[in-house]
Each structure stands twice: as C-alpha cells, then as structure tokens.
Residue frames as a rotation matrix with the C-alpha (Angstrom) as fourth column:
MET 1
0.890 0.099 -0.446 -15.57
0.278 0.658 0.700 199.56
0.363 -0.746 0.558 82.82
SER 2
0.576 -0.723 0.382 -12.85
-0.804 -0.585 0.106 200.48
0.147 -0.368 -0.918 85.32
ASP 3
-0.208 -0.757 -0.619 -9.81
-0.444 0.637 -0.630 198.48
0.872 0.144 -0.469 86.20
SER 4
-0.665 -0.048 0.745 -11.14
-0.744 0.118 -0.657 197.94
-0.056 -0.992 -0.114 89.62
SER 5
0.415 0.905 0.094 -13.86
-0.868 0.425 -0.257 195.74
-0.272 0.025 0.962 88.32
LEU 6
0.414 -0.334 -0.846 -11.35
-0.555 0.644 -0.526 193.23
0.721 0.688 0.081 86.78
PRO 7
0.996 -0.054 -0.066 -10.19
0.085 0.669 0.739 190.33
0.005 -0.742 0.671 88.80
SER 8
0.451 -0.891 0.052 -6.65
-0.873 -0.452 -0.185 190.62
0.188 0.038 -0.981 89.90
TYR 9
0.900 -0.226 -0.372 -4.00
0.196 0.974 -0.115 187.83
0.388 0.031 0.921 89.79
ASP 10
0.601 -0.777 0.187 -1.01
-0.593 -0.277 0.756 187.56
-0.535 -0.565 -0.628 91.92
PRO 11
0.433 -0.457 -0.777 1.96
-0.713 0.353 -0.605 186.30
0.551 0.817 -0.173 89.59
GLU 12
-0.658 -0.639 0.399 3.49
-0.749 0.500 -0.435 184.27
0.078 -0.585 -0.807 92.51
THR 13
-0.177 0.665 0.725 0.20
-0.486 0.582 -0.652 182.51
-0.856 -0.468 0.221 93.32
LEU 14
0.733 0.437 -0.521 -0.31
-0.648 0.216 -0.731 181.81
-0.207 0.873 0.442 89.55
ASP 15
0.023 -0.861 -0.508 3.22
-0.837 0.261 -0.480 180.41
0.546 0.437 -0.715 89.25
GLN 16
-0.739 -0.230 0.633 2.80
-0.602 0.646 -0.468 178.13
-0.302 -0.727 -0.616 92.27
GLY 17
0.294 0.893 0.340 -0.46
-0.536 0.449 -0.715 176.69
-0.792 0.028 0.610 90.85
ILE 18
0.651 -0.147 -0.745 1.13
-0.700 0.264 -0.664 175.84
0.294 0.953 0.068 87.53
ARG 19
-0.375 -0.915 -0.150 4.07
-0.749 0.394 -0.533 174.20
0.546 -0.087 -0.833 89.25
GLY 20
-0.430 0.358 0.829 1.70
-0.628 0.541 -0.560 172.34
-0.648 -0.761 -0.007 91.37
ASP 21
0.698 0.716 0.016 -0.22
-0.493 0.497 -0.714 170.92
-0.519 0.491 0.700 88.43
HIS 22
0.285 -0.698 -0.657 3.11
-0.699 0.317 -0.641 169.95
0.655 0.642 -0.398 86.73
THR 23
-0.621 -0.570 0.538 4.10
-0.782 0.404 -0.475 168.20
0.054 -0.715 -0.697 89.94
ILE 24
0.086 0.808 0.583 0.79
-0.546 0.527 -0.651 166.21
-0.834 -0.262 0.486 90.20
GLY 25
0.852 0.319 -0.416 1.07
-0.515 0.357 -0.779 165.20
-0.100 0.878 0.468 86.57
SER 26
-0.010 -0.928 -0.373 4.66
-0.819 0.222 -0.530 164.23
0.574 0.300 -0.762 86.80
SER 27
-0.591 -0.074 0.803 4.02
-0.689 0.565 -0.454 162.13
-0.421 -0.822 -0.385 89.88
MET 28
0.406 0.760 0.507 1.16
-0.425 0.648 -0.632 160.25
-0.809 0.041 0.586 88.13
MET 29
0.732 -0.284 -0.619 3.30
-0.545 0.301 -0.783 159.53
0.409 0.910 0.065 84.95
TYR 30
-0.421 -0.894 0.155 6.07
-0.835 0.315 -0.451 158.36
0.354 -0.319 -0.879 87.21
ARG 31
-0.348 0.303 0.887 3.77
-0.626 0.630 -0.461 156.03
-0.698 -0.715 -0.029 88.95
LEU 32
0.772 0.598 -0.214 2.21
-0.508 0.380 -0.773 154.85
-0.381 0.706 0.597 85.65
CYS 33
0.340 -0.748 -0.569 5.61
-0.801 0.087 -0.592 154.28
0.493 0.657 -0.570 84.38
GLU 34
-0.540 -0.524 0.659 6.45
-0.839 0.403 -0.367 152.23
-0.073 -0.750 -0.657 87.58
GLU 35
0.101 0.704 0.703 3.46
-0.527 0.637 -0.562 150.13
-0.844 -0.314 0.435 87.22
MET 36
0.856 0.067 -0.513 4.17
-0.513 0.242 -0.824 149.45
0.069 0.968 0.241 83.58
ILE 37
-0.062 -0.989 -0.137 7.68
-0.839 0.126 -0.529 148.46
0.541 0.082 -0.837 84.42
ALA 38
-0.509 0.002 0.861 6.53
-0.707 0.569 -0.420 146.18
-0.490 -0.822 -0.289 87.32
LEU 39
0.609 0.774 0.175 3.82
-0.417 0.499 -0.760 144.65
-0.675 0.390 0.626 84.96
ARG 40
0.613 -0.436 -0.659 6.53
-0.617 0.257 -0.744 143.93
0.494 0.863 -0.112 82.28
GLU 41
-0.494 -0.855 0.159 8.98
-0.807 0.383 -0.449 142.43
0.323 -0.351 -0.879 84.79
LYS 42
-0.256 0.502 0.826 6.22
-0.529 0.642 -0.555 140.19
-0.809 -0.579 0.101 86.23
ASN 43
0.782 0.570 -0.254 5.21
-0.514 0.357 -0.780 139.18
-0.354 0.740 0.572 82.71
ASP 44
0.158 -0.882 -0.443 8.96
-0.761 0.177 -0.624 138.32
0.629 0.436 -0.644 81.92
ARG 45
-0.629 -0.475 0.616 9.21
-0.765 0.517 -0.383 136.31
-0.137 -0.712 -0.689 85.02
GLN 46
0.193 0.783 0.592 6.00
-0.468 0.603 -0.646 134.31
-0.862 -0.153 0.483 84.26
HIS 47
0.767 0.064 -0.638 7.13
-0.628 0.280 -0.726 133.73
0.132 0.958 0.256 80.66
ARG 48
-0.199 -0.957 -0.212 10.41
-0.837 0.279 -0.472 132.47
0.510 0.083 -0.856 81.85
MET 49
-0.521 0.052 0.852 8.77
-0.616 0.668 -0.418 130.22
-0.591 -0.743 -0.315 84.32
PHE 50
0.613 0.788 0.060 6.35
-0.472 0.426 -0.772 128.96
-0.634 0.445 0.633 81.63
GLU 51
0.431 -0.518 -0.739 9.28
-0.741 0.264 -0.617 128.25
0.515 0.814 -0.270 79.25
GLN 52
-0.632 -0.697 0.338 11.09
-0.770 0.516 -0.375 126.35
0.087 -0.498 -0.863 82.11
GLU 53
-0.104 0.638 0.763 7.91
-0.470 0.645 -0.603 124.22
-0.876 -0.421 0.233 82.86
LEU 54
0.837 0.372 -0.402 7.37
-0.515 0.284 -0.809 123.69
-0.187 0.884 0.429 79.10
ARG 55
0.050 -0.797 -0.602 10.99
-0.838 0.294 -0.460 122.46
0.544 0.527 -0.653 78.74
LYS 56
-0.656 -0.228 0.719 10.65
-0.664 0.627 -0.407 120.21
-0.358 -0.745 -0.563 81.68
ILE 57
0.358 0.866 0.350 7.45
-0.430 0.485 -0.761 118.73
-0.829 0.122 0.546 80.19
ALA 58
0.733 -0.015 -0.681 9.09
-0.678 0.078 -0.731 118.24
0.064 0.997 0.047 76.87
GLN 59
-0.444 -0.894 -0.064 12.14
-0.818 0.433 -0.379 116.49
0.367 -0.116 -0.923 78.39
ALA 60
-0.429 0.367 0.826 9.79
-0.501 0.664 -0.555 114.21
-0.752 -0.652 -0.101 80.42
MET 61
0.728 0.686 -0.004 7.68
-0.386 0.404 -0.829 113.34
-0.567 0.605 0.559 77.35
GLN 62
0.364 -0.616 -0.699 10.88
-0.817 0.150 -0.557 112.84
0.448 0.774 -0.448 75.29
GLY 63
-0.646 -0.633 0.427 12.29
-0.763 0.542 -0.352 110.52
-0.009 -0.553 -0.833 78.07
SER 64
-0.091 0.683 0.725 9.01
-0.380 0.649 -0.659 108.49
-0.921 -0.335 0.200 78.17
PHE 65
0.791 0.268 -0.550 9.00
-0.588 0.088 -0.804 108.30
-0.167 0.959 0.227 74.37
ASN 66
-0.036 -0.915 -0.403 12.54
-0.871 0.226 -0.436 107.06
0.490 0.335 -0.805 74.32
SER 67
-0.650 -0.138 0.747 11.81
-0.606 0.687 -0.401 104.52
-0.458 -0.713 -0.530 77.05
PHE 68
0.339 0.917 0.211 8.71
-0.472 0.360 -0.805 103.44
-0.814 0.174 0.555 75.28
ALA 69
0.677 -0.147 -0.721 10.59
-0.709 0.132 -0.692 103.06
0.197 0.980 -0.015 71.93
ALA 70
-0.454 -0.889 -0.068 13.42
-0.832 0.450 -0.326 101.04
0.320 -0.092 -0.943 73.59
ASP 71
-0.452 0.423 0.785 10.90
-0.435 0.665 -0.608 98.72
-0.779 -0.616 -0.117 75.39
THR 72
0.683 0.726 -0.085 9.05
-0.417 0.291 -0.861 98.21
-0.600 0.623 0.501 72.03
GLN 73
0.326 -0.616 -0.717 12.22
-0.850 0.141 -0.508 97.53
0.414 0.775 -0.478 70.20
ARG 74
-0.660 -0.565 0.494 13.32
-0.748 0.552 -0.368 95.05
-0.065 -0.613 -0.788 72.87
ALA 75
-0.041 0.801 0.597 9.97
-0.407 0.532 -0.742 93.34
-0.913 -0.274 0.304 72.76
TYR 76
0.718 0.304 -0.626 10.07
-0.669 0.057 -0.741 93.14
-0.189 0.951 0.244 68.96
GLN 77
-0.102 -0.900 -0.425 13.47
-0.881 0.280 -0.382 91.69
0.462 0.335 -0.821 68.98
GLN 78
-0.612 -0.018 0.791 12.35
-0.630 0.615 -0.474 89.11
-0.478 -0.788 -0.388 71.66
LEU 79
0.413 0.866 0.282 9.32
-0.398 0.450 -0.800 88.10
-0.819 0.218 0.530 69.76
ARG 80
0.568 -0.312 -0.761 11.44
-0.794 0.036 -0.607 87.83
0.217 0.949 -0.228 66.58
GLN 81
-0.601 -0.792 0.103 14.01
-0.772 0.542 -0.332 85.48
0.208 -0.279 -0.937 68.42
ASP 82
-0.420 0.470 0.776 11.10
-0.385 0.682 -0.622 83.42
-0.822 -0.560 -0.106 69.89
ILE 83
0.700 0.699 -0.145 9.46
-0.485 0.316 -0.815 82.91
-0.524 0.641 0.561 66.58
GLN 84
0.237 -0.715 -0.658 12.82
-0.825 0.211 -0.525 82.06
0.514 0.667 -0.539 64.86
GLY 85
-0.702 -0.451 0.551 13.44
-0.693 0.610 -0.384 79.67
-0.163 -0.652 -0.741 67.77
GLU 86
0.028 0.735 0.677 10.08
-0.354 0.641 -0.681 77.98
-0.935 -0.220 0.278 67.47
LYS 87
0.774 0.189 -0.605 10.57
-0.633 0.192 -0.750 77.61
-0.026 0.963 0.269 63.63
LYS 88
-0.263 -0.865 -0.427 13.96
-0.796 0.445 -0.411 76.02
0.546 0.232 -0.805 64.09
THR 89
-0.700 0.005 0.714 12.55
-0.540 0.651 -0.534 73.72
-0.468 -0.759 -0.453 66.88
SER 90
0.351 0.935 0.050 9.62
-0.587 0.262 -0.766 72.83
-0.729 0.239 0.641 64.62
LEU 91
0.649 -0.198 -0.735 11.69
-0.700 0.223 -0.678 72.05
0.298 0.955 0.007 61.67
THR 92
-0.588 -0.779 0.218 14.25
-0.795 0.509 -0.330 70.07
0.146 -0.368 -0.918 63.81
LEU 93
-0.522 0.455 0.722 11.46
-0.424 0.596 -0.682 68.07
-0.740 -0.662 -0.118 65.22
LEU 94
0.692 0.683 -0.235 9.68
-0.539 0.271 -0.798 67.46
-0.481 0.679 0.555 61.86
ASN 95
0.106 -0.741 -0.663 13.06
-0.877 0.245 -0.414 66.31
0.470 0.625 -0.624 60.32
GLU 96
-0.777 -0.411 0.477 13.44
-0.611 0.676 -0.412 63.87
-0.154 -0.612 -0.776 63.18
LEU 97
0.079 0.831 0.550 9.79
-0.332 0.542 -0.772 62.58
-0.940 -0.122 0.319 62.87
LEU 98
0.634 0.216 -0.743 10.35
-0.767 0.053 -0.639 62.24
-0.099 0.975 0.199 59.04
GLU 99
-0.394 -0.842 -0.368 13.51
-0.797 0.513 -0.318 60.11
0.457 0.168 -0.873 59.61
ILE 100
-0.729 0.215 0.650 11.57
-0.392 0.648 -0.653 57.93
-0.562 -0.731 -0.388 62.23
GLY 101
0.297 0.946 -0.128 8.79
-0.601 0.081 -0.795 57.67
-0.742 0.313 0.592 59.76
LEU 102
0.374 -0.267 -0.888 10.95
-0.834 0.322 -0.448 56.44
0.406 0.908 -0.102 57.05
ASP 103
-0.734 -0.655 0.179 12.61
-0.662 0.632 -0.402 53.98
0.150 -0.414 -0.898 59.43
LEU 104
-0.388 0.630 0.673 9.15
-0.384 0.553 -0.739 52.62
-0.838 -0.545 0.027 60.31
GLU 105
0.586 0.491 -0.644 8.29
-0.787 0.155 -0.598 52.26
-0.194 0.857 0.477 56.63
HIS 106
-0.238 -0.753 -0.614 11.47
-0.760 0.538 -0.365 50.02
0.605 0.380 -0.700 56.30
VAL 107
-0.835 -0.080 0.545 10.35
-0.472 0.614 -0.632 48.04
-0.284 -0.785 -0.551 59.41
VAL 108
0.065 0.979 0.196 6.89
-0.575 0.197 -0.794 47.49
-0.816 -0.061 0.575 58.21
ALA 109
0.445 -0.052 -0.894 8.20
-0.871 0.206 -0.445 46.44
0.208 0.977 0.046 54.75
ALA 110
-0.498 -0.749 -0.437 10.57
-0.575 0.663 -0.480 43.87
0.649 0.012 -0.761 56.41
ARG 111
0.124 0.494 0.861 7.79
-0.935 0.348 -0.065 42.32
-0.331 -0.797 0.505 58.62
PRO 112
-0.875 -0.461 -0.145 8.62
-0.479 0.868 0.132 38.55
0.064 0.185 -0.981 58.87
THR 113
-0.028 0.851 -0.525 6.03
-0.278 0.498 0.821 35.72
0.960 0.169 0.223 58.73
ALA 114
0.458 0.311 0.833 4.64
-0.867 -0.048 0.495 34.48
0.194 -0.949 0.248 61.99
VAL 115
0.932 -0.077 -0.355 6.43
0.107 0.992 0.066 31.07
0.347 -0.100 0.932 61.54
ASP 116
0.085 -0.996 -0.026 9.84
0.552 0.069 -0.831 32.49
0.829 0.057 0.556 61.91
GLY 117
0.776 0.314 -0.547 9.94
0.616 -0.188 0.765 33.15
0.137 -0.931 -0.339 65.73
ASP 118
-0.116 -0.817 -0.565 13.55
0.851 -0.375 0.367 34.76
-0.512 -0.438 0.739 65.80
ALA 119
-0.776 -0.221 0.591 12.90
0.550 -0.695 0.462 37.15
0.309 0.684 0.661 62.95
LEU 120
0.264 0.916 0.301 9.66
0.504 -0.398 0.767 38.09
0.822 -0.051 -0.567 64.50
ALA 121
0.611 -0.125 -0.782 11.42
0.736 -0.275 0.619 38.94
-0.292 -0.953 -0.076 67.80
ALA 122
-0.483 -0.875 -0.021 13.94
0.770 -0.436 0.465 40.92
-0.416 0.208 0.885 65.92
TRP 123
-0.465 0.491 0.737 11.36
0.557 -0.485 0.675 42.73
0.689 0.724 -0.048 64.08
ALA 124
0.682 0.652 -0.332 9.54
0.633 -0.297 0.715 43.57
0.368 -0.698 -0.615 67.45
GLU 125
0.205 -0.670 -0.713 12.77
0.808 -0.295 0.510 44.92
-0.552 -0.681 0.481 68.74
SER 126
-0.719 -0.488 0.495 13.25
0.691 -0.576 0.437 47.19
0.072 0.656 0.751 65.76
ILE 127
0.121 0.866 0.485 9.92
0.484 -0.478 0.733 48.61
0.867 0.146 -0.477 66.48
SER 128
0.772 0.005 -0.636 10.87
0.618 -0.242 0.748 49.25
-0.150 -0.970 -0.190 70.16
VAL 129
-0.387 -0.899 -0.203 14.00
0.846 -0.434 0.309 51.01
-0.366 -0.052 0.929 68.93
GLN 130
-0.565 0.289 0.773 11.92
0.472 -0.656 0.589 53.36
0.677 0.697 0.234 66.83
MET 131
0.582 0.803 -0.127 9.63
0.553 -0.277 0.785 54.04
0.596 -0.527 -0.606 69.83
ARG 132
0.347 -0.615 -0.709 12.66
0.808 -0.189 0.559 54.92
-0.477 -0.766 0.431 71.99
LYS 133
-0.741 -0.487 0.462 13.91
0.660 -0.656 0.366 57.37
0.125 0.576 0.808 69.12
VAL 134
-0.061 0.776 0.627 10.49
0.443 -0.542 0.714 59.05
0.895 0.321 -0.311 69.23
GLN 135
0.763 0.381 -0.522 10.64
0.613 -0.170 0.772 59.47
0.205 -0.909 -0.363 73.12
SER 136
-0.094 -0.928 -0.361 14.17
0.879 -0.247 0.408 60.65
-0.468 -0.279 0.839 72.97
ALA 137
-0.559 -0.044 0.828 13.20
0.599 -0.712 0.366 63.32
0.573 0.701 0.425 70.31
LEU 138
0.355 0.871 0.341 10.49
0.394 -0.470 0.790 64.57
0.848 -0.146 -0.510 72.51
LEU 139
0.633 -0.302 -0.713 12.55
0.704 -0.157 0.692 64.82
-0.321 -0.940 0.114 75.64
ARG 140
-0.438 -0.898 0.037 15.12
0.863 -0.408 0.297 66.83
-0.252 0.162 0.954 73.72
HIS 141
-0.550 0.312 0.775 12.48
0.293 -0.796 0.529 69.30
0.782 0.518 0.346 72.67
GLY 142
-0.927 0.120 0.356 11.34
-0.369 -0.465 -0.805 69.79
0.069 -0.877 0.475 76.29
ILE 143
0.085 0.993 -0.085 8.12
-0.843 0.117 0.524 67.60
0.531 0.027 0.847 75.90
HIS 144
-0.901 -0.408 0.147 7.66
-0.397 0.641 -0.656 65.22
0.173 -0.650 -0.740 78.91
ARG 145
-0.252 0.819 -0.515 4.95
0.213 0.566 0.796 62.70
0.944 0.091 -0.317 79.93
TYR 146
-0.736 0.011 0.677 2.92
-0.650 -0.287 -0.703 63.17
0.186 -0.958 0.219 83.09
ASP 147
-0.717 0.433 -0.545 0.64
0.409 0.896 0.173 60.77
0.564 -0.099 -0.820 84.97
ALA 148
-0.041 0.739 0.673 -2.73
-0.691 -0.507 0.515 61.34
0.722 -0.444 0.531 86.69
ALA 149
-0.863 -0.479 0.164 -2.44
-0.385 0.410 -0.827 59.86
0.329 -0.777 -0.538 90.07
PRO 150
-0.174 0.873 -0.455 -5.41
0.524 0.473 0.708 57.71
0.833 -0.115 -0.540 91.23
GLY 151
0.040 0.351 -0.936 -7.35
0.999 -0.020 0.035 59.67
-0.006 -0.936 -0.351 93.93
THR 152
-0.865 -0.380 -0.328 -6.33
0.342 -0.924 0.170 63.16
-0.368 0.035 0.929 92.76
PRO 153
0.014 0.912 -0.410 -9.24
0.054 -0.410 -0.910 65.57
-0.998 -0.010 -0.055 91.91
TYR 154
0.094 0.048 0.994 -10.43
0.964 0.244 -0.103 65.37
-0.248 0.968 -0.023 88.29
ASN 155
-0.089 -0.181 -0.979 -9.12
-0.008 -0.983 0.183 68.49
-0.996 0.025 0.086 86.45
PRO 156
0.710 0.487 0.509 -10.40
0.438 0.262 -0.860 69.05
-0.552 0.833 -0.027 82.84
ALA 157
0.773 -0.546 -0.324 -7.43
-0.633 -0.703 -0.325 71.09
-0.050 0.456 -0.889 81.98
LEU 158
-0.285 -0.924 0.257 -5.22
-0.900 0.350 0.261 68.05
-0.331 -0.157 -0.930 82.76
HIS 159
-0.688 0.111 0.717 -7.44
-0.035 0.982 -0.186 65.07
-0.724 -0.153 -0.672 82.36
GLU 160
-0.579 0.607 -0.544 -9.64
-0.735 -0.099 0.671 63.64
0.353 0.789 0.503 79.55
ARG 161
-0.314 0.525 0.791 -12.60
-0.604 0.533 -0.593 61.82
-0.733 -0.664 0.150 80.90
VAL 162
-0.616 0.059 -0.785 -13.12
-0.668 0.489 0.561 58.56
0.417 0.870 -0.262 78.88
GLY 163
-0.045 0.709 -0.704 -15.39
0.237 0.692 0.682 56.86
0.970 -0.136 -0.199 81.40
SER 164
-0.213 0.081 0.974 -16.64
-0.870 -0.470 -0.151 56.62
0.445 -0.879 0.170 84.97
LYS 165
0.006 0.290 -0.957 -17.06
0.213 0.935 0.284 53.98
0.977 -0.206 -0.057 87.50
ARG 166
0.740 0.360 0.568 -18.02
-0.473 -0.322 0.820 53.68
0.478 -0.876 -0.068 91.17
VAL 167
-0.140 -0.890 -0.433 -15.05
0.015 0.436 -0.900 53.18
0.990 -0.132 -0.048 93.38
GLU 168
0.668 0.417 -0.616 -15.35
0.585 0.216 0.781 52.06
0.459 -0.883 -0.100 97.20
GLY 169
0.324 -0.456 -0.829 -13.99
0.846 -0.253 0.470 54.62
-0.424 -0.853 0.303 99.59
MET 170
-0.773 -0.629 0.081 -13.41
0.585 -0.657 0.476 57.32
-0.246 0.416 0.875 96.99
ASP 171
-0.183 0.660 -0.729 -15.28
0.026 -0.738 -0.675 60.59
-0.983 -0.142 0.118 96.58
ALA 172
0.617 0.517 0.593 -16.95
0.642 0.106 -0.759 61.47
-0.456 0.849 -0.267 93.34
LEU 173
0.972 -0.171 0.158 -15.07
-0.002 -0.683 -0.730 63.38
0.233 0.710 -0.665 90.55
ARG 174
0.368 -0.903 0.222 -11.64
-0.630 -0.067 0.773 61.94
-0.684 -0.424 -0.594 91.41
VAL 175
-0.043 -0.470 -0.882 -9.21
-0.945 0.306 -0.117 60.02
0.325 0.828 -0.457 89.20
ALA 176
0.673 0.314 0.669 -10.09
-0.605 0.755 0.254 56.45
-0.425 -0.576 0.698 89.57
GLU 177
0.383 -0.548 0.743 -7.86
0.513 0.795 0.323 55.01
-0.769 0.258 0.586 86.91
GLN 178
-0.015 -0.462 -0.887 -5.41
-0.676 -0.649 0.349 56.33
-0.737 0.605 -0.303 84.15
ILE 179
0.760 0.288 0.582 -5.89
0.155 0.790 -0.594 54.81
-0.631 0.541 0.556 80.83
GLU 180
0.373 -0.770 0.517 -3.13
0.774 -0.049 -0.631 56.91
0.512 0.636 0.578 78.93
HIS 181
-0.124 -0.612 -0.781 -0.46
0.822 -0.504 0.264 59.30
-0.555 -0.610 0.565 80.19
GLY 182
0.901 0.373 -0.224 -0.44
0.251 -0.866 -0.433 62.99
-0.355 0.333 -0.873 79.22
LEU 183
-0.050 -0.933 0.357 2.10
0.994 -0.080 -0.072 65.04
0.096 0.351 0.932 77.51
ALA 184
0.882 0.275 -0.383 3.26
0.365 -0.912 0.185 68.56
-0.298 -0.303 -0.905 78.40
SER 185
0.349 -0.803 0.483 5.75
0.557 -0.237 -0.796 71.01
0.753 0.547 0.365 77.30
GLN 186
0.056 -0.523 -0.851 8.32
0.994 -0.048 0.095 72.42
-0.090 -0.851 0.517 79.83
GLN 187
-0.497 -0.447 -0.744 9.11
0.329 -0.890 0.316 75.81
-0.803 -0.088 0.589 78.27
PRO 188
-0.528 0.297 0.795 6.48
-0.805 -0.473 -0.358 77.30
0.269 -0.830 0.489 78.46
GLU 189
-0.941 0.180 0.286 4.59
0.005 0.854 -0.520 74.96
-0.338 -0.488 -0.805 80.63
PHE 190
-0.077 0.945 -0.319 1.34
-0.970 -0.145 -0.197 73.89
-0.232 0.294 0.927 78.79
VAL 191
-0.128 0.222 0.967 -0.48
-0.170 0.955 -0.242 70.72
-0.977 -0.196 -0.084 78.15
LEU 192
-0.730 -0.213 -0.650 -0.07
-0.668 0.021 0.744 69.18
-0.144 0.977 -0.158 74.78
ARG 193
-0.251 0.707 -0.661 -2.27
-0.234 0.618 0.750 66.06
0.939 0.343 0.010 75.28
ARG 194
0.081 0.479 0.874 -4.43
-0.982 -0.112 0.153 65.46
0.171 -0.870 0.462 78.37
ALA 195
-0.956 -0.262 0.130 -4.16
-0.289 0.915 -0.282 62.15
-0.045 -0.307 -0.951 80.30
LYS 196
-0.188 0.909 -0.371 -7.04
-0.538 0.221 0.813 59.87
0.822 0.353 0.448 79.63
VAL 197
-0.958 -0.165 0.234 -8.79
-0.280 0.378 -0.882 58.74
0.058 -0.911 -0.409 82.86
ILE 198
-0.207 0.905 -0.371 -11.64
0.491 0.424 0.761 57.08
0.846 -0.025 -0.532 84.43
VAL 199
-0.600 0.003 0.800 -13.42
-0.503 -0.780 -0.374 59.28
0.622 -0.626 0.469 86.85
SER 200
-0.894 0.281 -0.348 -15.10
0.446 0.635 -0.631 58.11
0.044 -0.719 -0.693 90.11
GLU 201
-0.259 0.918 0.301 -18.85
0.238 -0.241 0.941 58.52
0.936 0.315 -0.156 90.54
C-alpha cells in the first residue's frame, strides 16, 4: 500500500480539536461545580432558616409551658388557701355552735316551774340570748337571712313550696305568703336554706 492511500492529519488541526475538547470539558466541569456550590449555599440557607424557626417554636413552647406552670401553681395555691380558709371557718363555726349547745343544755336544765312567773320570764330571756348568739355567729360567717316578698314570682331555687292557695288579684305561681325566711351565704353567693312559702294558684 502506498503512502498516498493513508489519511493525512494536519498537526495544527489536530491540536485545535484536542484543545477544543478540553475547553468544553473544563466549561462543563466549571458549571457543574458552580451548580453544586449554589446548591450547597441554598441548602445552608434553608438549614439556617429551619434552625431559626425551630428555635422560635421552642421558645414559644417554653414560654407557653412556663405560663401554664405559673397559672397552675397560682391556682393550686389559691385552692389550698380556700380549702384552709373553709376548714378554719368550719371549725370556728363548729366551736361556736358547741358553746351555744352547751349553754342551751344549762338553760334547759335550769327550767323553772310554771308557778314561778319571774323565774320563767328570766328563763325565756336566757333562751332569747342564746338565739341572738346563734344569729350573731351566722352573720360573722357571712350567712344572712332573706325574705320572699309576696307577689314575686315563685322560684324553686330560692323558695320551698309548702302549700298553695287562691289569692284574689294575684296570678298563679307567685309567692302568696312566706312561712319561714331563707338563709344564704354571701361569699360565694349561694342558698343554704330556701324560704318556705305558700304559692298562689
């Protein structure tokens, strides 16, 4: 085979082709590196933002928990004080009632005969004194009496119906007459004993 049949290569053209391939490869590698760097920076930014949001949520949750714990502690202390206060009030009232009960025992034991009018009057006055003691003790503990005014609507929460009657000029289901007054507590306000009433028909 002769040399003329072999393909001929120009050294300059060959060198330019190789340099061109290297330039394309380098450019692709450069762009790839740029994309990786940009992706990493974006990932870092998102990670920092996530950490910031996580810290905010953790701080908010911690604040809410601290507030809840403080409210719970205050409520517990208030409940404890209320219970202790109620116990003291109950014990005080019980002691006063025990003293009045003992006084009444002495009064009953000293009951005079019906013949001695002066002694009987003095004995009746001693009973009145004990009754005033009871009323005074109730007032000291915030317990007051209330009356059911005739003509007002009958309210089962305030009135105990012990009878009924027809009253001229009065609508049905109204207080026609009070038989006994009621008793209520001032703090908190609630009925201890409903007033006994006659209700109109």
